[in-house]
C-alpha positions as CSV (number, residue, x, y, z in Angstrom):
1,M,-42.4,4.2,-30.6
2,P,-42.6,7.0,-28.0
3,V,-39.6,7.6,-25.9
4,I,-40.1,6.5,-22.2
5,N,-38.5,8.7,-19.6
6,K,-36.7,6.2,-17.2
7,R,-34.5,6.5,-14.2
8,T,-30.8,7.0,-15.2
9,I,-28.1,4.6,-14.3
10,K,-25.5,6.9,-12.7
11,W,-22.1,5.4,-14.0
12,D,-18.8,7.1,-14.9
13,K,-19.3,6.6,-18.5
14,L,-16.2,5.5,-20.7
15,P,-16.7,7.2,-24.1
16,I,-15.8,5.2,-27.3
17,S,-12.6,7.1,-27.6
18,S,-11.3,5.3,-24.6
19,V,-11.1,1.8,-26.4
20,T,-9.9,3.0,-29.7
21,T,-6.2,2.8,-28.6
22,G,-6.0,-1.0,-29.3
23,Q,-5.5,-1.9,-25.7
24,S,-7.5,-4.9,-24.4
25,N,-9.7,-4.5,-21.4
26,V,-12.7,-6.1,-19.8
27,W,-15.2,-4.1,-22.2
28,T,-13.4,-5.2,-25.4
29,A,-13.1,-8.8,-24.4
30,S,-15.3,-11.5,-25.9
31,A,-18.0,-12.7,-23.6
32,D,-21.3,-14.6,-23.4
33,D,-24.2,-12.3,-23.9
34,I,-28.0,-12.4,-23.5
35,S,-30.6,-10.9,-25.9
36,L,-32.8,-8.1,-25.0
37,E,-36.0,-9.3,-26.7
38,E,-38.9,-6.6,-27.1
39,E,-40.8,-8.1,-24.3
40,L,-37.8,-7.8,-21.9
41,K,-37.2,-4.4,-23.0
42,R,-40.8,-3.3,-22.4
43,K,-40.6,-4.9,-18.8
44,V,-37.5,-3.0,-18.0
45,D,-38.9,0.2,-19.5
46,D,-41.9,-0.2,-17.2
47,Q,-39.7,-1.1,-14.1
48,F,-37.6,2.1,-14.5
49,R,-40.3,4.4,-15.9
50,L,-40.6,7.7,-14.4
51,P,-43.9,9.3,-13.7
52,A,-44.9,12.2,-16.0
53,S,-44.3,14.8,-13.4
54,V,-40.9,13.5,-12.3
55,E,-37.7,15.1,-13.8
56,K,-34.0,13.5,-13.7
57,P,-31.8,14.9,-11.0
58,E,37.3,22.6,31.6
59,A,38.4,19.0,34.2
60,N,35.9,19.1,37.1
61,K,34.3,22.3,36.1
62,A,34.2,21.0,32.5
63,K,32.4,17.8,33.7
64,I,29.9,20.1,35.6
65,E,29.3,21.9,32.5
66,S,28.9,19.0,30.2
67,P,26.1,19.9,27.7
68,L,24.7,16.3,27.9
69,N,21.6,16.3,30.0
70,L,22.0,14.3,33.2
71,R,18.8,12.3,32.5
72,R,19.9,11.5,29.0
73,A,23.5,10.6,30.2
74,L,22.0,8.1,32.6
75,A,19.7,6.6,30.1
76,I,22.7,6.0,27.6
77,D,24.8,4.6,30.4
78,V,22.1,2.1,31.5
79,A,21.7,1.1,27.8
80,F,25.4,0.4,27.4
81,R,25.4,-1.6,30.6
82,R,22.6,-3.8,28.9
83,L,24.4,-3.9,25.7
84,G,27.6,-5.1,27.3
85,I,29.8,-3.4,24.7
86,T,31.9,-0.1,24.6
87,P,30.8,3.1,22.9
88,E,33.8,2.6,20.7
89,H,32.6,-0.9,19.5
90,V,29.1,0.5,18.9
91,V,30.5,3.2,16.7
92,N,32.7,0.6,14.9
93,C,29.6,-1.5,14.2
94,L,27.8,1.3,12.8
95,T,30.8,2.1,10.6
96,V,31.0,-1.2,9.0
97,G,27.4,-2.3,9.3
98,E,27.9,-5.3,11.7
99,L,24.9,-6.7,13.3
100,K,26.2,-9.7,15.3
101,P,27.5,-7.9,18.5
102,F,24.0,-6.5,19.2
103,G,22.3,-9.8,19.7
104,T,18.5,-10.1,19.6
105,D,17.4,-6.8,21.1
106,G,20.6,-4.8,21.0
107,L,19.6,-2.6,18.0
108,D,16.3,-1.8,19.8
109,I,18.1,-0.8,23.0
110,L,20.6,1.3,21.1
111,A,17.8,3.0,19.1
112,S,16.1,4.1,22.4
113,A,19.4,5.6,23.7
114,L,21.2,7.0,20.6
115,P,22.1,10.7,21.0
116,S,20.5,13.1,18.8
117,D,22.5,15.0,16.1
118,Q,22.4,18.2,18.4
119,E,23.6,16.3,21.4
120,V,26.5,14.8,19.5
121,L,27.5,18.2,18.1
122,E,27.3,19.9,21.5
123,V,29.2,17.2,23.3
124,A,31.8,16.9,20.6
125,A,32.5,20.6,20.7
126,W,32.6,20.6,24.5
127,A,35.0,17.6,24.6
128,Q,37.3,19.2,22.1
129,R,37.5,22.4,24.3
130,N,38.4,20.1,27.2
131,K,41.1,18.1,25.2
132,D,38.9,14.9,25.3
133,Q,39.8,14.2,28.9
134,G,37.9,12.4,31.5
135,L,34.9,11.6,29.4
136,S,32.1,9.4,30.6
137,P,30.8,6.5,28.4
138,P,27.8,8.5,27.1
139,E,30.1,11.5,26.3
140,R,32.7,9.1,24.6
141,L,29.8,7.9,22.5
142,C,28.9,11.3,21.4
143,H,32.3,12.2,20.7
144,A,33.0,9.1,18.7
145,L,29.5,9.6,16.8
146,S,30.7,13.0,15.7
147,A,33.2,11.5,13.2
148,L,30.4,9.3,11.7
149,T,28.1,10.3,8.9
150,N,24.4,9.6,9.3
151,P,24.6,7.4,12.5
152,T,20.8,7.4,12.9
153,L,20.1,6.2,9.4
154,R,23.0,3.6,9.6
155,L,21.2,2.3,12.8
156,A,17.8,2.4,10.8
157,A,19.5,0.4,8.0
158,L,20.8,-2.3,10.5
159,R,17.4,-2.6,12.1
160,L,15.8,-2.9,8.6
161,T,18.2,-5.7,7.7
162,K,17.5,-7.6,11.0
163,D,13.8,-7.1,10.8
164,W,13.3,-7.5,7.1
165,P,12.5,-11.2,6.9
166,S,9.5,-11.0,9.4
167,R,8.3,-7.6,8.2
168,L,8.4,-8.9,4.5
169,A,6.7,-12.1,5.4
170,A,3.9,-10.3,7.3
171,S,3.3,-8.1,4.2
172,K,3.9,-10.6,1.5
173,N,1.2,-13.1,2.5
174,P,-1.7,-11.0,2.4
175,V,-0.5,-9.2,-0.8
176,T,-0.1,-12.6,-2.4
177,E,-3.6,-13.6,-1.3
178,L,-4.9,-10.3,-2.8
179,T,-2.8,-10.6,-6.0
180,T,-4.1,-14.1,-6.5
181,A,-7.8,-13.0,-6.0
182,C,-7.3,-10.0,-8.3
183,K,-5.8,-12.2,-11.1
184,S,-8.8,-14.5,-10.8
185,V,-11.2,-11.6,-11.1
186,L,-9.4,-10.2,-14.2
187,N,-9.4,-13.7,-15.8
188,S,-12.9,-14.6,-15.0
189,R,-14.8,-15.3,-18.3
190,K,-18.2,-15.5,-16.3
191,L,-17.5,-12.2,-14.6
192,T,-16.6,-10.5,-17.7
193,S,-19.8,-11.7,-19.3
194,I,-21.8,-10.4,-16.4
195,L,-20.3,-7.0,-16.7
196,H,-21.2,-7.0,-20.4
197,I,-24.7,-7.8,-19.5
198,F,-24.9,-5.0,-16.9
199,L,-23.5,-2.6,-19.6
200,R,-26.1,-3.7,-22.1
201,F,-29.0,-3.3,-19.8
202,G,-27.7,0.1,-18.6
203,N,-27.2,1.5,-22.1
204,H,-30.8,0.4,-22.9
205,I,-32.2,2.2,-19.9
206,N,-29.9,5.4,-20.5
207,K,-30.8,5.4,-24.2
208,G,-31.5,9.0,-25.2
209,S,-29.8,10.5,-22.3
210,G,-26.2,11.8,-21.7
211,E,-25.3,8.5,-19.8
212,G,-26.3,6.4,-22.8
213,N,-24.1,4.8,-25.5
214,A,-21.4,4.0,-22.9
215,V,-18.6,1.4,-24.0
216,G,-18.0,0.6,-20.3
217,F,-18.4,2.2,-16.8
218,R,-15.8,2.6,-13.9
219,L,-15.8,-0.5,-11.6
220,S,-15.0,1.9,-8.7
221,N,-18.7,2.9,-8.8
222,V,-20.2,-0.5,-9.4
223,A,-22.0,-0.6,-6.1
224,R,-23.9,2.7,-6.9
225,V,-24.7,1.5,-10.3
226,L,-26.2,-1.8,-9.2
227,S,-28.1,-0.2,-6.3
228,T,-30.2,2.1,-8.5
229,R,-33.8,1.5,-7.7
230,T,-36.8,0.8,-10.1
231,T,-39.4,3.5,-10.1
232,D,-41.7,1.7,-7.5
233,G,-38.6,1.0,-5.2
234,R,-39.3,-2.7,-4.9
235,S,-36.2,-3.8,-7.0
236,S,-32.7,-2.6,-8.0
237,F,-30.9,-2.6,-11.2
238,L,-29.0,-5.6,-9.9
239,D,-32.3,-7.4,-9.2
240,V,-33.5,-6.9,-12.8
241,V,-30.4,-7.9,-14.5
242,L,-29.8,-11.0,-12.3
243,T,-33.4,-12.1,-13.0
244,A,-32.6,-11.9,-16.7
245,I,-29.5,-13.8,-16.5
246,K,-31.1,-16.6,-14.2
247,A,-33.6,-16.9,-17.1
248,Q,-31.2,-17.0,-19.9
249,R,-27.6,-17.8,-18.8
250,P,-27.9,-19.2,-15.2
251,S,-24.5,-20.9,-15.5
252,L,-22.9,-17.4,-15.4
253,L,-23.9,-17.0,-11.8
254,H,-21.9,-20.0,-10.6
255,L,-18.6,-18.1,-10.1
256,D,-16.9,-20.2,-7.4
257,D,-15.0,-22.3,-9.9
258,E,-13.4,-19.1,-11.3
259,L,-13.1,-17.1,-8.1
260,P,-12.2,-19.7,-5.4
261,T,-10.0,-17.2,-3.3
262,L,-12.2,-14.1,-3.5
263,S,-14.0,-14.6,-0.2
264,A,-10.8,-14.9,1.8
265,A,-9.2,-12.0,0.1
266,A,-12.4,-9.8,0.7
267,R,-12.0,-10.3,4.5
268,L,-8.5,-8.6,4.4
269,D,-8.1,-5.0,5.5
270,M,-6.8,-3.4,2.4
271,K,-5.9,-0.1,4.0
272,A,-3.7,-2.0,6.6
273,V,-2.0,-4.2,3.9
274,L,-1.3,-1.2,1.6
275,D,0.0,0.9,4.6
276,S,2.4,-2.0,5.5
277,V,3.7,-2.3,1.9
278,T,4.1,1.5,1.6
279,E,6.0,1.6,4.9
280,L,8.4,-1.3,3.7
281,R,9.0,0.5,0.4
282,N,9.6,3.9,2.0
283,D,12.1,2.4,4.6
284,F,13.9,0.5,1.9
285,T,14.1,3.5,-0.5
286,E,15.3,5.7,2.4
287,I,18.2,3.3,3.1
288,L,19.1,3.0,-0.5
289,G,19.4,6.7,-0.7
290,V,21.7,6.9,2.4
291,L,23.9,4.1,1.0
292,Q,24.8,6.3,-2.0
293,H,26.7,8.8,0.3
294,E,30.5,8.8,-0.7
295,N,31.5,8.3,3.0
296,L,29.6,5.0,3.5
297,S,31.7,2.7,1.3
298,Q,32.5,0.3,4.3
299,F,29.0,0.2,5.4
300,R,27.7,-0.1,1.8
301,E,29.9,-3.2,1.2
302,H,28.7,-4.8,4.4
303,M,25.1,-4.3,3.4
304,A,25.6,-5.4,-0.2
305,E,24.2,-8.9,0.4
306,F,21.1,-7.6,1.8
307,I,20.6,-4.9,-1.0
308,Q,21.2,-7.4,-3.8
309,V,18.8,-10.0,-2.4
310,D,16.1,-11.0,-4.9
311,L,13.3,-8.7,-3.5
312,P,9.8,-9.1,-4.9
313,N,9.5,-6.1,-7.1
314,D,5.9,-6.2,-7.5
315,L,5.5,-5.9,-3.6
316,I,8.2,-3.2,-2.8
317,M,9.3,-1.3,-5.9
318,N,6.2,-1.3,-8.1
319,T,3.3,-1.1,-5.7
320,K,0.4,0.7,-7.4
321,P,-3.2,1.3,-6.2
322,L,-5.7,-1.3,-7.2
323,I,-8.4,0.0,-9.6
């Protein structure tokens, strides 16, 4: 029988060596199949046939000279009036990891006014030269913070502790929805059977070409594979295969019973979900790193209950890209 030049199904071919390791995957799973009778083969050949001509392709003075910018000093002073607690109390809370004195939005207020490391160093040096006399509340804050390791990250840890339940819930719900949908896809016998049939048709069309004799194809390019057009442009590879499935195994096309959550999951913004999970994981990992510091024993003890909570490992610590 003469070889018929046909359009090639462009997939990322998995060679046979990729399934000889003994690991089960969608291509090695048992599945319903359909037969490619000679008449069906000839019909497919004709639909994808290429024309013959086509080829494949100091005091007062010291106060005046305070290094703390007047605007920053005012902002810090206003923040502390809103907080209703002293700079020393704030530093004590950051030392032991206490949340209660800050109330609902106190941590956010403090975060907007917390002096930078450079401001703390400059004010602390200036205060020491002036024997720590006549310091304003903002200057007292900087001076007290100079004796504290990692004040910024301590504050970040407290904010994470406070915001964790709501942030986790916001990320966990869509992740759970996606995970459930993915598991249903992986466990779908009908979908596995359909993929096997696509593979069989594709191998028939690709017979004799470098794309032929594939034991599978990467699902990441399934849209490109299925949109390959017939020579006359009237149908796609998907149309041809679905027609054959309707004729021989129509029950395979009723996927709702095996994939009930897929439609809802498909409407989720995957990038936004993954970005949210990644941000949570990075924040948590950073806090864990900070808590290893030898000078944070009091703070670490106060945070122990939060750190040891039963976190969803698949959500935070083992997030992997979906394939």
